[in-house]
C-alpha positions in Angstrom: 0.3 0.1 -0.1 1.9 2.7 -1.3 0.8 6.4 -1.9 -2.9 6.8 -2.4 -3.1 3.7 -3.6 -5.7 0.9 -1.5 -5.2 -3.1 -2.2 -7.6 -4.7 -0.5 -5.6 -8.1 -1.5 -2.5 -6.9 0.9 -3.3 -9.3 3.4 0.1 -8.8 5.0 -0.7 -5.1 5.5 -2.5 -4.8 9.2 -4.6 -2.0 7.9 -5.9 -4.1 4.9 -6.6 -7.0 7.6 -8.3 -4.3 10.2 -10.3 -3.0 7.1 -11.6 -7.0 6.4 -12.2 -7.5 10.0 -14.8 -4.3 10.3 -16.6 -4.4 6.5 -17.3 -8.3 7.8 -18.2 -7.6 11.2 -20.6 -4.2 9.9 -21.9 -7.2 6.9 -23.3 -9.3 9.6 -24.8 -6.5 11.7 -26.7 -5.3 8.2 -27.9 -9.1 7.9 -29.0 -9.2 11.6 -30.8 -6.0 11.4 -32.6 -7.3 8.3 -33.1 -10.6 8.5 -36.4 -10.9 9.4 -37.4 -9.3 6.1 -37.0 -12.0 3.3 -38.5 -14.5 6.2 -41.6 -12.0 6.6 -44.2 -14.4 4.0 -43.2 -17.4 6.6 -43.7 -15.2 9.7 -46.9 -13.9 8.4 -48.3 -17.6 8.0 -46.5 -18.4 11.8 -48.3 -16.0 13.4 -51.4 -15.0 11.0 -50.4 -11.3 10.8 -52.5 -9.0 9.7 -51.2 -6.2 7.1 -50.6 -3.3 9.9 -49.3 -5.9 12.4 -46.2 -6.5 9.7 -46.1 -2.3 9.1 -45.7 -2.0 12.8 -43.1 -4.7 12.8 -40.8 -2.9 10.2 -41.3 0.4 12.0 -39.9 -0.8 15.2 -37.0 -2.5 13.1 -35.8 1.2 12.8 -36.7 3.0 15.7 -34.0 2.2 18.5 -31.5 2.3 15.4 -31.8 6.7 16.2 -30.8 7.0 19.6 -28.4 3.7 19.7 -26.6 5.4 16.9 -25.7 8.1 19.5 -25.1 6.3 22.9 -22.9 4.1 20.5 -21.0 6.8 19.2 -20.5 8.0 22.5 -19.4 4.6 23.6 -16.8 4.0 21.0 -14.9 7.3 21.4 -14.8 6.3 25.3 -13.9 2.7 25.2 -12.3 2.0 21.6 -14.6 0.2 18.6 -12.7 -3.7 19.6 -14.7 -3.8 22.3 -17.8 -2.1 21.1 -18.2 -4.0 18.6 -17.4 -7.4 20.0 -20.0 -6.3 22.7 -22.5 -5.3 20.0 -22.1 -8.3 18.1 -22.3 -11.0 21.0 -25.8 -8.7 22.2 -27.5 -8.5 19.3 -27.1 -12.3 18.6 -29.6 -12.9 21.7 -31.9 -10.2 20.5 -32.2 -12.4 16.6 -32.5 -15.5 18.9 -35.8 -13.9 20.7 -37.2 -13.3 17.8 -36.8 -16.4 16.1 -38.1 -17.9 18.9 -40.9 -15.6 19.9 -43.9 -17.4 20.8 -46.2 -14.4 20.7 -46.9 -11.3 18.1 -45.8 -9.3 21.7 -42.7 -11.2 21.7 -42.4 -10.1 17.7 -42.4 -6.7 18.6 -40.5 -6.4 21.3 -37.3 -8.4 20.0 -37.8 -6.8 17.0 -37.6 -3.2 18.2 -34.5 -4.4 20.5 -33.0 -5.6 17.1 -32.7 -2.5 16.3 -30.0 -1.5 18.7 -27.6 -4.0 16.0 -28.4 -0.9 13.2 -25.6 1.5 15.4 -22.9 -0.6 14.3 -22.5 1.1 11.3 -20.7 4.0 13.4 -18.4 1.2 15.2 -16.4 0.8 12.4 -16.1 4.3 10.8 -14.2 5.3 13.8 -11.8 1.7 13.8 -11.1 2.5 9.9 -10.1 5.9 10.6 -7.7 5.0 13.0 -5.9 2.9 10.6 -5.5 4.8 6.9 -4.4 8.1 6.0 -6.5 10.7 5.1 -5.5 10.6 1.7 -7.1 6.6 1.7 -9.7 7.3 4.3 -12.5 8.1 1.9 -11.9 4.8 -0.4 -11.6 3.0 3.0 -14.6 4.2 4.7 -16.6 3.7 1.2 -15.4 -0.1 0.7 -16.4 -0.9 4.8 -19.8 1.1 4.2 -20.7 -0.6 0.4 -19.2 -3.9 1.3 -20.5 -3.8 5.1 -24.4 -2.8 3.8 -24.6 -5.7 1.6 -25.6 -7.9 3.9 -29.4 -7.0 3.7 -28.8 -8.0 0.1 -27.1 -11.3 1.2 -29.9 -11.8 3.8 -32.8 -11.4 1.2 -31.1 -14.1 -1.4 -30.2 -16.8 1.1 -32.1 -16.8 4.0 -35.3 -18.1 2.0 -33.4 -21.1 0.8 -32.3 -21.6 3.9 -35.7 -21.9 5.4 -36.6 -24.3 3.0 -33.7 -25.9 3.2 -34.6 -26.8 7.0 -37.8 -27.3 6.3 -41.4 -27.9 8.0 -43.2 -25.3 10.0 -40.5 -23.9 11.7 -37.6 -23.9 8.9 -37.7 -19.6 9.2 -36.6 -19.7 13.0 -33.6 -21.7 12.3 -32.6 -20.0 9.3 -32.9 -16.6 11.6 -31.6 -18.1 14.5 -28.2 -19.3 12.6 -27.5 -15.5 11.5 -27.4 -14.8 15.4 -24.8 -18.0 15.9 -22.3 -16.6 13.1 -22.8 -13.4 14.5 -21.8 -14.7 18.1 -18.8 -16.3 16.9 -17.6 -13.6 14.7 -18.0 -11.3 17.8 -15.7 -13.4 20.0 -13.5 -13.7 16.9 -13.4 -9.6 16.2 -12.5 -9.5 19.9 -9.3 -11.2 19.5 -8.0 -10.0 16.1 -9.4 -6.6 16.3 -7.2 -3.7 17.4 -8.4 0.3 18.2 -4.6 1.5 16.6 -1.8 0.6 14.8 1.1 -0.6 17.2 2.3 2.9 19.1 -0.5 4.9 18.3 -2.7 6.6 20.2 -6.6 6.5 20.3 -7.7 9.7 21.8 -10.7 10.3 23.8 -12.9 12.9 24.5 -12.1 14.8 27.8 -16.2 14.4 28.5 -18.7 12.1 27.8 -22.4 13.2 27.7 -22.4 14.6 24.3 -20.2 16.4 21.6 -17.6 18.9 22.9 -18.3 22.2 20.5 -15.8 25.1 20.7 -18.3 27.9 20.6 -21.1 29.3 22.3 -23.0 29.8 19.0 -22.1 26.1 18.0 -23.2 24.6 21.7 -26.7 26.5 20.4 -26.6 24.7 17.1 -26.0 21.4 18.5 -29.2 21.6 20.5 -31.3 22.7 17.5 -30.2 20.0 15.6 -31.2 17.4 18.0 -34.9 18.5 17.8 -35.0 16.5 14.4 -34.0 13.3 15.7 -36.9 13.5 18.7 -39.7 14.3 16.1 -38.5 11.7 14.2 -39.0 9.3 17.1 -42.2 10.8 18.2 -43.6 9.7 14.8 -42.9 6.8 15.1 -44.7 6.5 18.1 -47.7 8.4 16.3 -47.5 5.8 13.7 -47.9 3.1 16.1 -51.0 5.0 18.1 -54.6 4.2 17.9 -54.9 6.7 15.3 -52.3 5.0 13.1 -51.5 1.3 13.2 -52.8 0.5 16.8 -50.6 -1.4 17.9 -50.3 1.0 21.2 -53.5 2.1 22.9 -53.7 5.8 23.8 -52.6 5.7 27.5 -49.1 3.8 26.2 -48.5 6.8 23.1 -49.1 9.5 25.8 -46.4 7.6 28.2 -44.1 7.2 25.2 -44.4 11.0 24.0 -43.8 12.1 27.8 -40.6 9.5 27.8 -39.3 11.3 24.8 -39.4 14.9 26.1 -37.7 13.6 29.2 -34.9 12.6 27.1 -34.8 15.6 25.1 -34.5 17.6 28.6 -31.7 15.1 30.0 -30.0 14.9 26.7 -30.2 18.7 26.7 -28.8 19.2 30.1 -25.6 16.5 29.5 -24.7 18.6 26.6 -24.8 21.9 28.7 -22.9 20.1 31.2 -20.2 18.7 28.8 -20.0 22.0 27.5 -20.7 24.8 29.9 -16.6 24.7 31.4 -14.2 24.5 28.4 -16.9 27.6 27.0 -16.5 29.6 29.7 -12.7 29.2 30.0 -12.4 29.8 25.9 -10.9 27.3 24.0 -7.6 27.5 22.3 -7.2 27.8 18.4 -5.6 24.9 17.6 -8.5 22.8 19.2 -11.4 24.6 17.6 -13.4 23.1 14.8 -17.0 24.1 13.0 -19.9 22.3 14.3 -21.3 23.8 10.6 -19.3 20.8 8.9 -20.9 18.2 11.2 -24.7 19.9 10.5 -24.0 19.8 7.1 -23.0 16.0 6.7 -25.9 15.4 8.8 -28.3 16.5 6.3 -26.3 15.1 3.5 -26.8 11.5 5.3 -30.6 12.6 5.7 -30.9 12.6 2.0 -28.4 10.1 1.0 -28.9 7.2 3.2 -32.6 8.7 4.4 -34.0 8.5 0.7 -32.1 4.9 0.4 -34.0 3.4 3.1 -37.2 4.6 2.3 -36.7 4.0 -1.8 -35.5 0.3 -0.8 -38.7 -0.5 1.0 -41.3 0.9 -1.3 -39.5 0.1 -4.9 -40.6 -3.8 -5.4 -44.1 -2.4 -5.0 -43.6 0.7 -7.0 -42.1 -1.6 -10.2 -45.0 -4.3 -9.6 -48.0 -1.6 -9.7 -46.6 0.5 -12.6 -45.3 -2.1 -14.6 -48.1 -4.9 -13.7 -45.3 -7.4 -12.7 -45.1 -10.2 -10.3 -43.9 -9.9 -6.9 -40.6 -12.0 -7.8 -39.8 -9.9 -11.3 -40.6 -6.9 -9.4 -37.8 -7.7 -6.4 -35.1 -8.8 -8.7 -35.6 -5.4 -11.1 -36.0 -3.4 -7.5 -33.0 -5.4 -6.3 -30.5 -2.9 -8.9 -30.7 -0.2 -6.2 -29.2 -2.1 -3.3 -26.7 -3.9 -5.8 -24.9 -0.7 -6.5 -23.8 -0.6 -3.2 -20.8 -2.9 -3.6 -19.6 -0.1 -6.0 -20.5 2.8 -5.7 -20.3 3.9 -2.0 -16.5 2.6 -2.3 -16.4 5.2 -5.3 -17.5 8.0 -3.4 -15.2 7.7 -1.1 -12.4 7.4 -4.3 -13.9 10.2 -5.7 -13.9 12.3 -2.4 -10.1 11.0 -2.0 -9.3 12.6 -5.6 -11.1 15.4 -6.4 -11.7 17.2 -2.7 -14.5 16.7 -0.5 -16.3 19.5 -1.1 -16.6 19.3 -5.0 -17.1 15.4 -4.7 -20.3 15.7 -2.2 -21.8 18.6 -4.2 -21.4 16.6 -7.6 -23.2 13.7 -6.0 -25.7 15.9 -3.9 -26.4 17.2 -8.0 -26.3 14.3 -9.6 -29.2 12.1 -7.4 -31.3 15.7 -7.3 -31.5 15.0 -11.1 -31.8 11.2 -10.4 -35.1 11.2 -8.3 -36.5 13.6 -10.7 -36.2 11.2 -13.8 -37.9 8.4 -11.3 -40.5 10.7 -10.6 -41.3 10.5 -14.4 -41.6 6.9 -15.0 -44.9 5.7 -15.6 -46.6 2.7 -17.3 -45.2 3.6 -21.1 -41.7 3.5 -20.1 -39.7 1.2 -21.4 -39.3 -1.5 -18.3 -35.2 -1.8 -19.1 -34.8 2.2 -19.2 -36.7 2.5 -15.6 -34.4 -0.2 -14.3 -31.4 1.8 -15.6 -33.0 5.0 -14.5 -33.3 3.7 -11.0 -29.5 2.2 -11.2 -28.1 5.5 -12.1 -29.5 7.4 -9.3 -28.6 4.3 -7.2 -25.3 5.3 -7.7 -25.3 9.1 -7.1 -27.1 8.0 -3.6 -24.7 5.3 -2.8 -21.6 7.6 -3.9 -22.9 10.3 -1.6 -23.5 8.2 1.4 -19.7 7.6 0.4 -18.5 11.1 0.3 -20.2 11.9 3.7 -18.0 9.3 5.3 -14.8 10.2 3.8 -15.0 13.8 5.4 -16.7 12.5 8.8 -13.4 11.4 10.2 -11.9 14.7 9.4 -13.7 16.8 11.4 -12.4 15.9 14.8 -10.3 13.0 15.6 -11.2 11.9 18.9 -14.9 12.3 18.5 -15.3 10.5 15.1 -17.5 8.0 16.6 -20.1 10.7 18.2 -19.8 12.6 14.7 -20.5 9.0 12.7 -23.1 8.4 15.4 -25.2 11.8 15.0 -24.8 11.1 10.7 -26.0 7.9 10.9 -29.2 8.5 13.2 -29.7 12.0 10.5 -29.9 9.4 7.8 -32.2 6.8 9.7 -34.3 10.4 10.3 -34.4 11.0 6.7 -36.2 7.5 6.2 -39.0 8.1 9.0 -39.6 11.4 7.0 -39.3 10.5 3.5 -42.0 7.0 4.3 -44.0 9.0 6.4 -44.3 11.3 3.2 -44.9 8.6 1.1 -48.0 7.5 3.5 -49.7 10.6 2.1 -48.8 11.0 -1.7 -48.2 9.2 -4.5 -44.6 8.0 -5.7 -44.5 10.5 -8.3 -44.5 13.5 -5.8 -42.0 10.9 -3.3 -39.8 11.2 -5.6 -40.4 14.9 -6.1 -40.1 15.8 -2.4 -36.7 13.5 -2.6 -35.2 15.3 -5.3 -36.6 19.2 -3.7 -34.8 17.4 -0.2 -32.1 17.0 -1.9 -31.9 20.4 -3.7 -32.1 22.1 -0.4 -28.6 19.8 0.8 -27.1 20.9 -2.0 -27.4 24.4 -0.9 -25.8 23.3 2.2 -23.6 21.7 1.0 -21.7 24.8 -0.4 -21.3 26.2 3.2 -18.4 23.0 3.9 -14.9 23.8 4.6 -12.5 21.9 2.7 -10.1 19.9 5.2 -7.2 21.5 4.7 -3.4 21.1 6.7 -4.4 19.3 10.4 -6.2 18.5 13.2 -4.9 18.9 16.5 -5.0 16.1 19.4 -3.9 16.3 22.8 -1.9 13.7 24.3 -2.5 12.5 28.1 1.2 14.6 28.4 0.1 17.5 27.3 1.9 17.1 24.3 -0.3 18.5 21.0 -0.2 16.0 18.5 -1.3 17.2 14.6 -3.3 14.7 12.3 -2.7 15.3 8.4 -6.4 15.7 6.9 -5.4 15.9 3.2 
């Protein structure tokens, strides 16, 4: 591995081995997170579920991921990715088994909600990979980590139904799902013994305080507090979807209690953020340690429109193809799978472009491309030639997922000791985007849905123009007070 080249087959290189350890861990976390989706036909039959109950399970699957990514980001920065990733995989395997061997719908709902915890695994590898690769390679490395790991959901869709049929009988789906839990548990233990937080001789920088991001100006503190509000709004929307006014999984009392809990959590988090920042802001932050929270906020919104739209579109695209072109469910699913398959090349491609062309320029180009892409998708109707519609979908998908790679090519370059928290907040905003766009879809048709995403992306393009291109170094302080400068170009 020399210069800016990255050879993924150079297994003698510890950094490359760490990259492979990381993406496989992320692959398994995504496989586990979405293992229910391809098996839903079996689950529906086993429990005689209504369409409303199935929708509730899909909502519960992403509900916990929003706060989990924030919390896990803090834990990673404090305790290191080796311990946290291992712990997450091991604990999540038990949630998987709880769902696989549930005997009632209430148990299914509980373990699907808890299973959303594994979706926080993504942010752990972002910090780990950034420790092992220099700035000139980090975009490509993070893109490989995200793109190849993200393929776990598609791999599950291709293999789990066949595995369930191979086991056979009414409980075949249970054994197929439980097997993914076994793989995850074993790999979690393996990861603990094989992974290392940093290269030999390197320092793992930790935040000075826990409970929230350390910001470096009072203006940034108020900006940070403001940026937390959309996450709680998204969680409130999920609660509303489960309420008697919508899916009816919760009664009115339980819904109101949930709203109250979210309010208390918001107040608590606000107090923690204030506690973390009040003292050092009062004393003043040395110029060498300052960073702009504006960078974090713009990356959050960029991930809102990239990963957020991916979550929403992947959920609706098979049905969209089926209804638009009067296709069978199997054919529509295969055609729609092209959107997820692009992850294998698009996300690493976005990271590579970011390394080569610059962070701001690459993200601007990709956000503009996905804006146009979604505008094109909004025009698809039954008169279109089906292969042309599939090509349009895959082209749009390239810009979406390359944009995700470009976002996380820049996340590790904001502030090293808080990379987990920055990644956690951006990752949470991706889920907020998914909730937002799926909520929009529940009120409008597909054409308007795509146009809303395009309009959101156009607005995000404007935000991206206010990004500062990383340059020079970021400073971190060693325990003995020595300043270490880390290249960001």
